[in-house]
NUVEXKE-980916 format. One line per field, with one value per residue (C-alpha): residue in one letter; x, y, z. Coordinates in steps of 0.02 Angstrom, whole numbers, plus 50000, padded with zeros to 5 digits. Layout:
N
r <- (A ...)
u <- (X ...)
v <- (Y ...)
w <- (Z ...)
***
This chain:
882
r <- (M D V D G E K G D V E M A S E S D S D D M S S A D E A K E N E L N Q Q K S S L L N R I K N D K T D Y Y A Y V E L I K V L S E L G Q L D E L R K I R E A F S E E Y P L S P E L W L S W I E D E K K I A A T P K E K E H V K N L F E R A L Q D Y L S I D V W L E Y V Q F S I G L I G D G N Q M E N V R S I L E R A V S L C G L N A A K G S L L W E L Y R E F E K I V L V S V M E S C T S E E E T K T K K R Q Q K Q R I A E T F R R Q L S I P L M E M E N T Y Q E L G S W L N E E E N S S D V I D M A S L E A S Y K K A L E K L S R I L S F E E S L L C C E P E S N L P I Y Q K Y L S F E K N P Y E G G N D P F R V R C L Y E R A L V D N P L N E S L W D D Y I K Y L S D V V K I P E D T M H A C R R A I R N C P R E E E F W C H L M I L M E K S N R P R Q E I T E M L N K A L P A L M S S E S G P R S V W L S Y I Y Y L R R Q L S T I P K E E S E K R T K G I D E I R E V V N M A F Q H L N K Y Y G S G G D P E C L L L L W W A R F E A E T C H D L E R F R L I W T D I M N S G F S E S S T Y W L R Y I Q M E W Q Y G D A K H M R K L C S R A L S S T T D S P E E I A A L W L E Y E S Q L G S L D S F L N C Q K L C N E K L K E Y S E K K K S R K L D D K K K K L P A K P E K K K P V E D A L S K T R E R K A D D T N V N G A T S K S E E S K K E S P E K S K T T G T F V P H D P S K D H R T I F I S N L S F D V E E D K V R E V L G S A G K I E E V R F V R N F R G Q F K G F G Y V V F S T D A E A K A A L K L D R T R I N E R A M F I S E C N P N K L S R K T G L R F S T N M E K N K L F I K G L P L S A D K V A L E K L F S P Y G I L Q D I R I V T Y R N G H S K G M A Y I E F E D E T S A A H A L L K T D G L E I E G K T I S V A I S N P P E R K N N P S L T A S E V S I S A I A L G G G K G G D K S D F G S R G R G R T Q L S F L P R V V A T A Q S S D A N R P E K M D V T D S T S N P S T K K P L S N A D F R S M L L N T K)
u <- (52879 52942 52894 53008 52875 52734 52780 52822 52641 52579 52657 52625 52441 52441 52537 52427 52282 52340 52372 52203 52131 52236 52192 52014 52055 52140 51984 51867 51972 51991 51795 51788 51915 51808 51631 51748 51800 51610 51546 51674 51615 51452 51480 51608 51443 51316 51383 51191 51190 51144 51141 51329 51398 51324 51361 51551 51582 51524 51666 51802 51753 51780 51954 52007 52058 52029 52102 51997 51841 51874 51891 51715 51632 51672 51615 51454 51429 51439 51289 51167 51147 51221 51093 51132 51189 51310 51369 51410 51486 51611 51645 51676 51808 51888 51875 51979 52150 52119 52268 52341 52233 52231 52137 52032 51966 51926 51805 51728 51710 51620 51488 51443 51430 51308 51197 51180 51111 50978 50960 50980 50969 51101 51229 51195 51230 51403 51456 51430 51527 51658 51677 51679 51809 51919 51914 52074 52168 52153 51991 51874 51714 51616 51639 51540 51420 51379 51370 51244 51150 51139 51067 50920 50873 50839 50810 50773 50595 50580 50448 50506 50692 50751 50765 50927 50993 50944 51007 51171 51149 51135 51270 51396 51347 51370 51536 51612 51526 51622 51787 51716 51772 51915 51998 51947 52083 51986 51840 51746 51797 51726 51567 51533 51577 51472 51322 51347 51356 51211 51102 51155 51086 50925 50900 50910 50785 50695 50695 50665 50493 50441 50447 50294 50424 50393 50432 50439 50374 50547 50637 50524 50557 50741 50727 50664 50796 50931 50856 50868 51029 51109 51135 51050 50984 50818 50876 50933 50757 50570 50477 50327 50360 50430 50261 50166 50247 50285 50082 50065 50191 50109 49939 50009 50081 49920 49865 50004 50028 49930 50051 50179 50127 50070 50254 50316 50212 50243 50361 50472 50425 50253 50241 50212 50024 50047 50171 50055 49914 50039 50098 49919 49869 50028 50006 49833 49835 49680 49749 49948 49968 50081 50244 50371 50517 50398 50327 50497 50558 50427 50450 50649 50597 50482 50609 50721 50614 50539 50683 50637 50471 50433 50266 50346 50510 50382 50267 50414 50511 50327 50308 50499 50456 50281 50296 50487 50528 50727 50792 50953 50845 50723 50875 50968 50797 50786 50979 50938 50778 50888 51009 50865 50750 50845 50736 50599 50614 50515 50647 50784 50669 50628 50816 50865 50726 50806 50970 50898 50816 50970 51071 51191 51301 51253 51399 51332 51144 51233 51316 51148 51080 51208 51209 50990 50996 51110 50998 50826 50882 50745 50613 50546 50468 50606 50725 50614 50572 50733 50781 50630 50682 50850 50798 50667 50810 50893 50756 50746 50919 50908 50756 50881 50990 50932 50875 51010 51156 51111 51263 51249 51058 51110 51221 51116 50972 51112 51154 50980 50949 51107 51048 50874 50937 51040 50888 50812 50951 50966 50791 50779 50936 50888 50708 50649 50468 50448 50544 50445 50273 50180 50313 50317 50509 50494 50304 50426 50550 50422 50368 50534 50586 50409 50394 50582 50684 50557 50598 50433 50532 50618 50462 50357 50489 50486 50291 50312 50421 50277 50138 50275 50284 50101 49998 49928 49764 49744 49642 49721 49894 49817 49719 49896 49993 49850 49837 50002 50017 49873 50000 50157 50129 50038 49856 49956 50013 49863 49746 49856 49886 49701 49644 49769 49711 49551 49593 49702 49605 49512 49432 49351 49368 49214 49349 49462 49323 49249 49421 49468 49283 49329 49506 49414 49269 49391 49528 49475 49391 49211 49267 49396 49264 49138 49263 49316 49137 49110 49272 49218 49038 49123 49230 49107 48987 49114 49171 48988 48967 49117 49059 48899 48986 49115 48951 48870 49024 49067 48864 48886 49041 48952 48795 48827 48829 48655 48653 48564 48380 48321 48136 48061 48050 48215 48272 48194 48262 48443 48420 48348 48492 48628 48546 48534 48723 48777 48670 48750 48920 48988 49122 49265 49205 49200 49048 49028 49001 49166 49253 49210 49279 49436 49454 49414 49470 49506 49303 49265 49384 49340 49143 49161 49105 48960 49025 48915 48887 48965 48902 49044 49159 49058 49116 49306 49239 49228 49141 49224 49137 49161 49315 49373 49324 49508 49590 49681 49663 49866 49820 49669 49787 49932 49797 49712 49872 49929 49764 49800 49825 49718 49653 49524 49491 49332 49279 49095 49077 48943 48908 49050 49159 49166 49236 49060 49157 49132 49186 49229 49394 49413 49537 49629 49511 49394 49512 49603 49439 49386 49578 49511 49354 49491 49552 49367 49390 49570 49595 49655 49674 49622 49442 49386 49388 49232 49239 49106 49038 48995 48799 48689 48527 48487 48358 48468 48598 48645 48603 48629 48784 48966 48980 48880 48698 48712 48780 48956 49028 49210 49162 49130 49039 49100 49024 49040 49213 49302 49333 49513 49528 49600 49665 49825 49746 49616 49725 49814 49668 49594 49748 49773 49636 49682 49736 49661 49600 49529 49480 49329 49291 49141 49170 49053 49094 49222 49325 49300 49250 49064 49133 49108 49199 49200 49355 49342 49455 49507 49393 49241 49319 49444 49290 49203 49339 49356 49181 49212 49359 49310 49113 49090 49279 49319 49425 49459 49309 49206 49115 49132 48988 49043 48947 48927 48920 48720 48663 48467 48383 48357 48174 48109 47927 47850 47702 47774 47791 47934 47818 47756 47940 47977 47815 47862 48054 47984 47861 47963 47991 47815 47744 47607 47693 47690 47794 47951 47987 47815 47920 48082 48239 48217 48021 47904 47977 47896 47905 47792 47626 47466 47332 47208 47064 47056 46898 46922 47101 47037 46902 47044 47141 46977 46924 47090 47119 46955 46941 46858 46702 46674 46489 46486 46297 46279 46394 46311 46366 46565 46615 46730 46589 46463 46456 46534 46405 46344 46312 46132 46155 46276 46134 46007 46112 46160 45963 45906 45817 45814)
v <- (47687 47727 47918 47978 47846 47932 48103 48048 48009 48141 48268 48138 48149 48336 48353 48250 48352 48532 48456 48410 48560 48665 48559 48602 48791 48781 48683 48835 48973 48908 48881 49064 49126 49027 49138 49291 49275 49215 49380 49502 49454 49478 49651 49675 49633 49736 49853 49865 49696 49747 49558 49524 49647 49612 49422 49499 49603 49430 49338 49465 49491 49293 49290 49449 49533 49736 49819 49745 49758 49939 49953 49850 49942 50113 50053 50000 50150 50241 50141 50128 50198 50080 50018 50077 49894 49885 50053 49982 49844 49935 50069 49929 49855 50016 50058 49906 49962 50160 50197 50374 50527 50519 50335 50403 50544 50437 50340 50488 50532 50370 50404 50572 50485 50350 50485 50561 50395 50367 50465 50294 50306 50160 50244 50405 50297 50226 50397 50495 50344 50325 50532 50537 50392 50523 50644 50573 50613 50806 50827 50951 50921 51047 50943 50775 50893 50971 50792 50764 50924 50872 50689 50754 50882 50766 50601 50661 50666 50502 50421 50241 50261 50444 50433 50314 50486 50610 50481 50477 50651 50660 50542 50643 50797 50704 50649 50811 50872 50748 50795 50987 50973 50873 50991 51163 51257 51373 51347 51491 51415 51231 51320 51436 51279 51156 51257 51299 51109 51068 51198 51103 50924 50991 51075 50906 50834 51005 50962 50774 50783 50903 50774 50630 50505 50305 50271 50452 50414 50331 50494 50594 50482 50520 50678 50675 50560 50680 50824 50736 50687 50850 51001 51176 51081 51145 51330 51259 51222 51286 51144 51219 51258 51087 51013 51101 51046 50857 50834 50927 50790 50641 50693 50692 50514 50448 50502 50424 50266 50147 50196 50161 50004 49955 49994 49898 49721 49754 49678 49830 49777 49782 49935 50072 50079 50110 50248 50329 50326 50415 50528 50581 50603 50730 50822 50865 51034 50986 50812 50799 50995 50989 51014 51020 50935 50783 50761 50749 50634 50516 50523 50482 50317 50256 50290 50197 50035 50059 50156 50100 50148 50286 50367 50383 50480 50588 50641 50673 50793 50886 50913 50983 51089 51139 51165 51193 51279 51263 51232 51142 51017 50982 50974 50839 50721 50726 50672 50539 50492 50463 50355 50236 50266 50296 50259 50388 50528 50656 50638 50699 50817 50899 50913 50988 51117 51139 51178 51296 51383 51380 51465 51316 51336 51264 51117 51029 51035 50973 50830 50767 50754 50662 50560 50525 50469 50308 50279 50297 50186 50061 50174 50260 50420 50443 50496 50632 50688 50740 50801 50918 50986 51015 51099 51208 51271 51324 51421 51507 51554 51629 51739 51822 51887 52056 52082 52211 52081 51989 51914 51820 51773 51709 51589 51548 51495 51402 51289 51256 51188 51087 50999 50966 50906 50783 50734 50701 50605 50523 50469 50403 50291 50187 50210 50246 50292 50250 50384 50516 50445 50628 50707 50835 50885 50920 51018 51123 51138 51220 51345 51395 51424 51528 51627 51656 51628 51709 51558 51517 51413 51294 51307 51227 51115 51017 51016 50925 50794 50803 50767 50626 50535 50467 50618 50670 50607 50687 50829 50863 50886 51003 51111 51150 51180 51295 51387 51428 51471 51597 51676 51669 51646 51731 51733 51626 51487 51479 51443 51338 51235 51235 51160 51022 50996 50981 50850 50746 50735 50591 50595 50766 50870 50973 51073 51120 51178 51279 51358 51396 51479 51587 51644 51708 51793 51886 51918 51862 51965 51914 51805 51715 51685 51617 51521 51443 51400 51309 51205 51150 51093 50984 50912 50892 50817 50691 50660 50625 50502 50394 50396 50316 50188 50132 50115 50008 49901 49869 49808 49678 49610 49595 49513 49328 49241 49188 49020 48982 48951 48786 48735 48644 48470 48472 48516 48360 48264 48312 48268 48094 48063 48120 47995 47860 47883 47883 47724 47617 47680 47535 47420 47566 47688 47865 47969 48127 48212 48132 48190 48366 48347 48282 48422 48572 48546 48726 48766 48647 48716 48915 48868 48753 48589 48509 48413 48303 48309 48201 48178 48096 48249 48362 48335 48394 48513 48709 48849 49014 49186 49370 49322 49457 49383 49402 49295 49148 48974 48967 49112 49026 48867 48970 49052 48906 48792 48811 48726 48566 48477 48524 48417 48500 48686 48705 48898 48906 49001 49050 48984 49094 49027 49183 49147 49207 49238 49075 48891 48764 48684 48485 48441 48268 48240 48321 48408 48504 48580 48627 48716 48799 48877 48978 49060 49147 49328 49307 49463 49391 49537 49671 49583 49466 49279 49213 49018 48911 48746 48644 48614 48572 48557 48742 48732 48687 48797 48945 49108 49307 49429 49370 49522 49551 49667 49699 49849 49854 50017 49985 49980 50144 50171 50306 50374 50504 50464 50523 50357 50378 50340 50168 50082 50189 50341 50279 50208 50365 50460 50336 50266 50423 50387 50204 50030 49967 49788 49791 49913 49891 49964 49935 49899 49841 49675 49760 49807 50009 50102 50136 50281 50191 50092 50004 50043 49927 49997 49874 49948 50074 50212 50231 50220 50361 50472 50446 50487 50624 50702 50642 50656 50790 50810 50863 50769 50796 50915 50785 50807 50626 50560 50423 50341 50183 50024 49962 49907 49888 49698 49604 49544 49356 49341 49297 49214 49093 48929 48796 48674 48807 48859 48687 48667 48834 48771 48621 48682 48816 48778 48774 48631 48652 48580 48380 48280 48313 48150 48169 48288 48238 48321 48503 48500 48521 48616 48741 48616 48463 48519 48474 48378 48386 48517 48677 48673 48487 48558 48729 48613 48520 48645 48736 48583 48537 48721 48707 48664 48496 48507 48348 48323 48176 48185 48137 48010 48017 48204 48164 48145 47991 47886 47932 47767 47785 47825 47663 47675 47707 47848 47917 47892 47979 48132 48138 48126 48254 48101 48023)
w <- (51977 51797 51833 51673 51564 51640 51611 51443 51399 51479 51353 51204 51251 51265 51113 51010 51099 51036 50858 50865 50906 50807 50646 50692 50707 50534 50459 50542 50489 50308 50293 50369 50241 50098 50165 50152 49969 49929 50019 49948 49768 49814 49868 49710 49611 49706 49814 49887 49948 50138 50197 50126 50222 50373 50351 50313 50476 50567 50471 50496 50674 50700 50590 50693 50540 50603 50458 50331 50445 50482 50273 50261 50393 50303 50158 50235 50308 50126 50072 50213 50393 50507 50648 50808 50860 50709 50770 50940 50912 50779 50918 51048 50918 50910 51111 51148 51056 51081 51165 51121 51117 50911 50927 51068 50950 50825 50934 50981 50805 50784 50901 50832 50677 50750 50817 50650 50600 50730 50904 51021 51190 51193 51087 51198 51387 51276 51224 51403 51477 51366 51411 51582 51577 51472 51614 51707 51522 51556 51467 51543 51636 51530 51381 51469 51522 51346 51288 51434 51387 51199 51267 51383 51251 51113 51197 51382 51329 51270 51438 51401 51422 51445 51635 51605 51529 51671 51808 51732 51706 51899 51943 51857 51939 52113 52057 52019 52185 52287 52167 52196 52392 52376 52262 52363 52488 52586 52664 52593 52419 52464 52510 52365 52237 52362 52333 52148 52130 52241 52130 51979 52043 52119 51932 51854 51976 51946 51750 51759 51869 51743 51620 51599 51612 51682 51850 51891 52081 52131 52059 52162 52308 52267 52270 52459 52514 52433 52533 52710 52667 52605 52732 52683 52530 52534 52501 52333 52242 52257 52304 52287 52081 52082 52146 52017 51869 51936 51950 51794 51717 51817 51733 51555 51592 51631 51464 51365 51473 51358 51218 51298 51371 51204 51133 51270 51230 51047 50934 50844 50683 50699 50820 50679 50696 50881 50837 50710 50850 50962 50854 50800 50985 51005 50887 50923 51013 51115 51175 51173 51144 50970 51088 50941 51053 51098 50922 50879 51007 50956 50763 50833 50922 50784 50645 50757 50746 50576 50458 50305 50318 50162 50236 50409 50349 50227 50405 50498 50340 50330 50511 50526 50369 50424 50615 50672 50521 50539 50371 50432 50527 50393 50282 50403 50416 50222 50197 50325 50240 50069 50163 50217 50067 49907 49782 49835 49720 49832 49952 49837 49753 49926 49973 49815 49853 50052 49966 49864 49981 50105 49953 49952 49787 49634 49630 49787 49693 49559 49644 49727 49562 49502 49649 49627 49471 49480 49640 49551 49408 49449 49429 49267 49345 49480 49370 49266 49433 49497 49310 49314 49493 49429 49275 49379 49501 49346 49281 49441 49453 49261 49332 49461 49311 49271 49064 49062 49083 48911 48886 49066 49034 48850 48936 49062 48927 48835 48992 49022 48849 48880 49026 48962 48817 48913 49031 48872 48783 48971 48983 48815 48824 48971 48966 48790 48783 48975 49028 49005 48915 48942 48878 49019 48987 48797 48859 48988 48849 48731 48832 48899 48713 48690 48854 48900 48754 48626 48516 48409 48277 48426 48524 48359 48329 48503 48485 48314 48404 48542 48430 48330 48505 48497 48529 48354 48385 48565 48593 48758 48684 48526 48650 48759 48591 48511 48687 48672 48499 48551 48679 48589 48413 48262 48162 48028 48114 48223 48090 48020 48184 48215 48037 48071 48259 48193 48048 48166 48354 48344 48534 48549 48395 48470 48593 48457 48349 48494 48528 48350 48350 48493 48432 48290 48368 48467 48354 48176 48023 47979 47821 47924 48058 47935 47839 48004 48052 47887 47913 48084 48044 47894 47997 48134 48033 47927 48133 48185 48028 48079 48244 48203 48078 48208 48329 48190 48172 48351 48371 48227 48313 48458 48402 48372 48205 48147 48109 47935 47929 47863 47816 47951 47848 47782 47953 48016 47877 47908 48094 48052 47944 48070 48167 48047 48023 48194 48237 48100 48123 48228 48232 48294 48154 48221 48221 48163 48344 48392 48222 48272 48440 48378 48246 48359 48549 48554 48489 48652 48760 48742 48748 48886 48931 49018 49180 49275 49448 49553 49734 49806 49788 49878 50042 49987 49868 49879 49818 49729 49696 49676 49563 49433 49269 49206 49345 49289 49355 49410 49512 49610 49632 49716 49823 49883 49875 50056 50101 50036 49863 49743 49615 49500 49472 49385 49319 49279 49091 48994 48802 48741 48855 48962 49135 49257 49416 49507 49516 49603 49673 49707 49862 49899 50065 50147 50292 50158 50103 50284 50297 50122 50196 50317 50192 50141 50062 50022 49892 49706 49593 49730 49753 49902 49844 49932 49991 50048 50055 49900 49928 49778 49879 49853 49969 50109 50051 50151 50086 50117 50107 50149 50278 50430 50415 50600 50666 50681 50792 50757 50575 50471 50308 50198 50033 49921 49896 49729 49614 49612 49791 49829 49999 50013 50029 50123 50243 50259 50306 50428 50513 50634 50733 50782 50740 50556 50533 50384 50229 50095 49950 49875 49675 49517 49423 49331 49475 49466 49646 49664 49790 49931 50055 50242 50356 50512 50673 50805 50932 50941 51018 50855 50753 50847 50834 50657 50618 50699 50630 50455 50428 50296 50247 50071 49962 49775 49771 49857 50026 50121 50224 50367 50464 50580 50488 50496 50339 50319 50348 50198 50188 50186 50119 50283 50218 50115 50231 50202 50104 49984 49958 49897 49795 49706 49685 49604 49498 49413 49229 49190 49300 49393 49561 49611 49599 49519 49447 49347 49228 49234 49350 49284 49299 49147 49006 48891 48757 48854 48788 48887 48768 48888 48844 48917 48990 49082 49151 49218 49292 49362 49423 49489 49585 49636 49718 49800 49980 50018 50136 50254 50303 50444 50414 50227 50161 49993 49977 49976 49774 49805 49847 49691 49570 49391 49240 49152 48951 48969 49073 48958 48826 48925 48951 48758 48715 48858 48945 49091)
***
């Protein structure tokens, strides 16, 4: 055998395989490098591109470029809080290369930073295990014990996963017990330290069994086994006290078990309603006890799953501020909220107030302002809010300076003026008039100049700028100006201002006049009062006349133009001539009506066109209604396009071309039309669109409300709501009592609220709970009434039979019933005159309505058997002869 030849073939084959593998690896590496360059460019163009960071971290991990990976992670952490999974991935990479004490300290710092973002039990478990692994490097056991104490105090109340931390704590103490027994030199020392360590283990059992945790029965059994195994262990724990706290914890667990099971079955992305219900239970002192530690732990659990929910952060911060009342904790939560929701202005403003309350240096608060402004660039109201918060802070700082220190106060006033001017310039530069549409900044500045600085000239100049910003006709702003002039100014400027205001305002001059008269009554002379009265009467009279003329003009505009009346004969002749012209206009000539259609297509479009009914399309046509008058056809196509291909959308319009709020949509197939029926009550422009089958037969068409008229115990009816109450406000009010399925605000046709709403819960218990808690509640000065939804039945007329309904429907239009075909498709109209004499018609109608009498014994009494009268009979009747 040629052994050398075979060896050569094997070596060549292995070399070719390695070449193939290296070329594949090289191609993959090139592809990853291209992705890396692309992602780096995305981040360079937009530092807030969250998903670009996530993808880039994956690419760099595959490439194994640890230094660049560390830089990207640091940059990512500066922009956003990292999820527990991202932190653990980063920590795992650093743990692999941590060999020196400095590198291990770096890993510990990463754990601490991770816990600053989210209090995740998974991160705590990894942190404790990493710290236990460092005990051999000379670390004290007390360091591990302190980390465990922090973990169980912050997350040990987590009913779902808190037991993991307690078990790890107990296992650590058991390891310490073994090491203590091995390290002791004397028997007495061993006995003392062993007893101390057993007490620690017993204490972990006692603390864990006093907390409602899942599977706590297993922990109780473990305690029994441990007491049986260890000698003289019964004297290190008070079993009577433990039993009492254990039973109490079990009872609490039974009450929260439904919440925990719901969270276990629900996806993290959709569990917020369950958390809100759970929090409402825990915060209620009569149900959950309102234990701040339990409530905080539950908030932290909810925030791990819902870190971008602004309302959840807002509720958490308010709870810490109102109940816990530890400024540092509230401030820390506020910073975390800003990192997760940087575009929420309330968090920035609240943080600045907390920093002021904690006596932080002005430089720190100024830095916070400089961070807030770029973060809120996409909002128009946000920058104004943080500017005002900072200005209010400076004003409060100024008020602490004694009046005797005039130089220091003057410097403070100049600084405030400079900041206000900077704020005004900033808002004007980036947002124009939209940055401060109500001129709140200038209004505050004007009051500051008058009240604090006593500079009335500057005060009046600022007010001139306000009026020139588009408020010269607003009585509200004139009244503010007049009141401030009355408070800080003099009589001369006051009278000139009132006269200007009375001449300029167009919405409510009566209020200006009343305020001026009040001023003259209190502070003016008789002459000035009479002069004021005269001017006010003249201006109000002039205003009243202008108002009347405007109303008349508006009425004339609303009325349609009356066509020019023609004499009856001329009108008939003109119509006849037009018909003849149309009849004789043949051989390709265009009639007048056709020319008018071609000349004014816009007119035919705005006034609407008649579309004949095509019964062949009914099976694939749907009827839509309850639409807003300003809705566009494209919006309807967009909403219903998911059901199938739309051939035609027909909006029903009146003779002026105005949309009447309903119409028809034709699909390509009947299956698509049936699919569209499932989109019933889809909201368009804040209104529910009603969808039903197209049924031209009014007699067989389904009628009635589109909502249930029966009692629904899971639905509440609310009335007496303020007109400003929207869905967000109602959801915030009722969501603490249960999971909401639907919120429907009752509105007029124009979309304005009627002050009534329906709130539908998932179950009857939640609805009953909400009813008890909210009925009689006062909202914005209005007391609301809440009741179970039970609309009154719509009564139909029971006296009409189906045939009578049919006859009455056919007889509409002036007809007397009978066959519809006698009078055309719409019944007899008003112009179809009857030439039958009234006496005969009355007799016929009375005979027709009189019931027939059938006499079996006398057939001659039946009028139908009488012979017709002859000419001789008529002659004798006329001459009264027989």
